[in-house]
C-alpha positions as CSV (number, residue, x, y, z in Angstrom):
1,X,114.8,35.9,57.0
2,X,111.4,34.9,58.3
3,X,111.6,31.5,60.0
4,X,107.9,31.4,60.7
5,X,107.1,31.9,57.0
6,X,109.7,29.3,56.1
7,X,108.1,26.8,58.4
8,X,104.8,27.1,56.5
9,X,106.4,26.3,53.1
10,X,106.3,22.7,51.7
11,X,109.5,20.8,52.4
12,X,112.0,20.5,49.6
13,X,113.9,18.0,51.7
14,X,112.6,16.0,54.7
15,X,114.9,13.5,56.5
16,X,114.4,11.5,59.6
17,X,116.7,8.8,61.0
18,X,119.3,9.0,58.2
19,X,122.2,6.6,58.9
20,X,125.3,5.6,57.0
21,X,128.3,3.5,57.9
22,X,131.4,2.5,56.1
23,X,132.5,-0.8,57.7
24,X,132.7,-0.2,61.4
25,X,132.8,3.6,61.0
26,X,129.4,5.4,61.6
27,X,129.5,8.5,59.3
28,X,125.9,9.6,59.7
29,X,124.1,8.7,62.9
30,X,120.3,9.1,62.7
31,X,120.3,12.5,61.1
32,X,117.1,14.5,60.9
33,X,116.5,17.7,59.0
34,X,113.9,19.7,57.0
35,X,114.6,22.3,54.3
36,X,111.6,24.4,53.2
37,X,111.2,25.2,49.5
38,X,112.9,28.3,48.2
39,X,115.2,28.7,51.2
40,X,119.0,28.4,51.7
41,X,120.0,25.7,54.1
42,X,123.6,25.3,55.3
43,X,125.1,22.1,56.7
44,X,128.1,23.4,58.7
45,X,130.9,21.3,60.0
46,X,134.6,20.5,59.9
47,X,136.3,18.1,57.5
48,X,135.2,14.5,58.1
49,X,132.0,15.5,59.8
50,X,129.9,13.7,57.1
51,X,128.7,16.6,55.0
52,X,129.7,15.3,51.6
53,X,128.3,11.8,52.5
54,X,125.0,13.5,53.3
55,X,124.9,15.3,50.0
56,X,125.8,12.2,48.1
57,X,122.9,10.3,49.7
58,X,120.4,13.1,49.2
59,X,121.4,13.4,45.5
60,X,121.0,9.7,44.9
61,X,124.8,9.1,44.4
62,X,125.1,6.9,47.5
63,X,122.6,4.6,49.2
64,X,121.6,5.2,52.8
65,X,121.7,2.4,55.3
66,X,118.5,3.6,56.9
67,X,116.1,6.5,57.3
68,X,113.1,8.1,55.7
69,X,114.2,10.6,53.0
70,X,112.0,12.7,50.7
71,X,113.6,15.1,48.2
72,X,111.6,17.4,46.0
73,X,108.4,15.6,47.1
74,X,109.7,12.2,46.1
75,X,110.7,9.2,48.2
76,X,114.5,8.8,47.6
77,X,114.5,5.0,47.8
78,X,111.4,4.4,45.7
79,X,111.7,7.3,43.1
80,X,115.4,8.0,42.5
81,X,114.8,9.0,38.9
82,X,112.2,11.6,39.8
83,X,114.6,13.0,42.4
84,X,117.4,13.3,39.8
85,X,115.1,15.1,37.4
86,X,114.4,17.8,40.0
87,X,117.9,18.4,41.4
88,X,121.3,19.8,40.4
89,X,124.6,19.0,42.1
90,X,127.8,20.9,42.2
91,X,130.4,18.8,44.0
92,X,133.6,19.7,45.7
93,X,135.5,18.7,42.6
94,X,134.8,20.5,39.4
95,X,132.9,18.7,36.6
96,X,134.4,21.1,34.0
97,X,136.2,19.5,31.1
98,X,139.5,21.3,30.6
99,X,139.7,20.2,26.9
100,X,136.5,22.1,26.1
101,X,135.7,25.8,26.0
102,X,133.2,27.3,28.5
103,X,130.5,27.3,25.8
104,X,131.3,23.7,24.8
105,X,131.0,22.6,28.4
106,X,127.6,24.1,28.6
107,X,126.5,22.8,25.2
108,X,127.5,19.3,26.3
109,X,125.2,19.6,29.4
110,X,122.3,21.0,27.3
111,X,122.8,17.9,25.0
112,X,122.7,15.6,28.0
113,X,119.4,17.3,29.0
114,X,118.0,16.8,25.5
115,X,117.2,20.5,25.0
116,X,117.7,20.3,21.3
117,X,120.2,22.4,19.1
118,X,118.4,25.8,19.1
119,X,117.2,25.7,22.6
120,X,120.5,24.4,23.8
121,X,122.4,27.3,22.2
122,X,120.0,29.8,23.8
123,X,120.3,28.2,27.2
124,X,124.1,28.1,27.0
125,X,124.2,31.8,25.9
126,X,121.9,32.8,28.7
127,X,123.9,31.1,31.4
128,X,127.2,32.5,30.1
129,X,125.6,36.0,30.4
130,X,124.2,35.2,33.9
131,X,127.5,34.1,35.2
132,X,129.7,36.8,33.6
133,X,131.5,34.3,31.3
134,X,130.6,35.8,27.9
135,X,134.1,37.1,27.2
136,X,135.6,33.8,28.1
137,X,133.0,31.6,26.3
138,X,135.4,30.6,23.5
139,X,138.4,30.0,25.7
140,X,139.6,26.6,27.0
141,X,138.3,26.0,30.5
142,X,142.0,25.1,31.4
143,X,142.7,28.8,31.2
144,X,140.0,29.8,33.7
145,X,140.7,31.0,37.2
146,X,139.4,29.1,40.2
147,X,136.4,31.5,40.5
148,X,135.6,31.3,36.8
149,X,135.7,27.5,36.9
150,X,133.3,27.5,39.9
151,X,130.9,29.8,38.1
152,X,131.0,27.6,35.0
153,X,130.5,24.5,37.1
154,X,127.4,26.0,38.7
155,X,126.2,27.2,35.3
156,X,126.5,23.6,34.1
157,X,124.4,22.4,37.1
158,X,121.7,24.9,36.1
159,X,121.3,23.8,32.4
160,X,118.4,21.5,33.4
161,X,116.6,24.2,35.4
162,X,116.6,22.3,38.7
163,X,114.2,23.3,41.5
164,X,116.8,22.2,44.2
165,X,120.6,22.6,44.0
166,X,123.2,20.9,46.2
167,X,126.4,22.9,46.6
168,X,129.1,20.9,48.3
169,X,131.6,23.5,49.8
170,X,131.1,25.8,46.8
171,X,133.7,28.4,47.8
172,X,136.6,26.3,49.1
173,X,139.9,27.5,47.7
174,X,138.5,30.7,46.2
175,X,139.9,34.1,46.8
176,X,137.8,36.7,48.8
177,X,136.5,38.4,45.7
178,X,135.5,35.2,43.9
179,X,133.9,34.0,47.1
180,X,131.7,37.1,47.4
181,X,130.7,36.7,43.7
182,X,129.6,33.2,44.4
183,X,127.6,34.3,47.4
184,X,125.7,36.8,45.2
185,X,125.0,34.1,42.7
186,X,123.6,31.8,45.4
187,X,121.4,34.6,46.8
188,X,120.1,35.4,43.3
189,X,119.2,31.8,42.7
190,X,117.3,31.6,46.0
191,X,115.5,34.8,45.3
192,X,114.3,33.2,42.1
193,X,112.7,30.4,44.0
194,X,115.4,27.7,43.8
195,X,116.1,25.8,47.0
196,X,119.8,25.7,48.0
197,X,121.3,23.0,50.2
198,X,125.0,23.9,50.7
199,X,127.7,22.5,52.9
200,X,130.5,24.6,54.2
201,X,133.3,24.7,56.8
202,X,133.0,28.5,57.1
203,X,130.8,29.9,59.8
204,X,130.7,33.3,58.1
205,X,129.5,31.8,54.9
206,X,126.6,30.0,56.6
207,X,125.8,33.2,58.6
208,X,125.8,35.3,55.4
209,X,123.8,33.0,53.2
210,X,121.6,30.6,55.1
211,X,118.0,30.9,56.3
212,X,118.7,27.9,58.5
213,X,121.8,26.1,59.6
214,X,122.5,22.7,61.0
215,X,125.9,21.9,62.6
216,X,127.2,18.4,61.9
217,X,129.9,16.9,64.0
218,X,131.1,13.3,64.0
219,X,128.0,12.2,62.1
220,X,125.4,13.9,64.4
221,X,123.5,17.2,64.3
222,X,124.7,19.0,67.4
223,X,122.9,22.3,66.8
224,X,120.2,23.7,64.4
225,X,118.4,26.9,63.9
226,X,118.5,30.3,62.2
227,X,121.8,32.2,62.2
228,X,120.5,34.5,64.9
229,X,119.5,31.6,67.1
230,X,122.9,30.0,66.8
């Protein structure tokens, strides 16, 4: 991890003064952070720290109360459609449809991205291979293990070839083997030039994966730096 080289890269995410409240409760209190392109950034913090709210705002799912936010080179408030076209989001709760097979879930996503029949089939097949789901492609997603569902969920996120991916606690509830598999997938995506913004409660996960870490507690960044610095 070369922090000086990372600092020279264009910013995939640049945030200053991000605030968000729900009623009288301040959830994000003037947050500032920068994520260089092609790096893995981890937002670390306990339950209730504001991690998911931050992801929802940065991925256009929730409006901010204040702040200057640029994602994938676009102003979040002025160009939300351009932001959505550049990103993928894998939330805490799976978007997998249990009534469909693994392949059908992926084909549904390729249709939503208007890839066309032939290209959609090719993209779905490639993602099933990439995520080790070929043997289970024709099986109902309801029969998948937790790790398989998470892999399918992430594969669905990648159907549109996003340049920036938000992963909200991607390994919560997974067994150790599935967790390590997910770590390898995340590293491979980053090595291919995809920017990864992940949230986690696990210090070891942030330490293993991230080029830079920010620690969020009670809506504020209380520490930030490389794993070695922290």
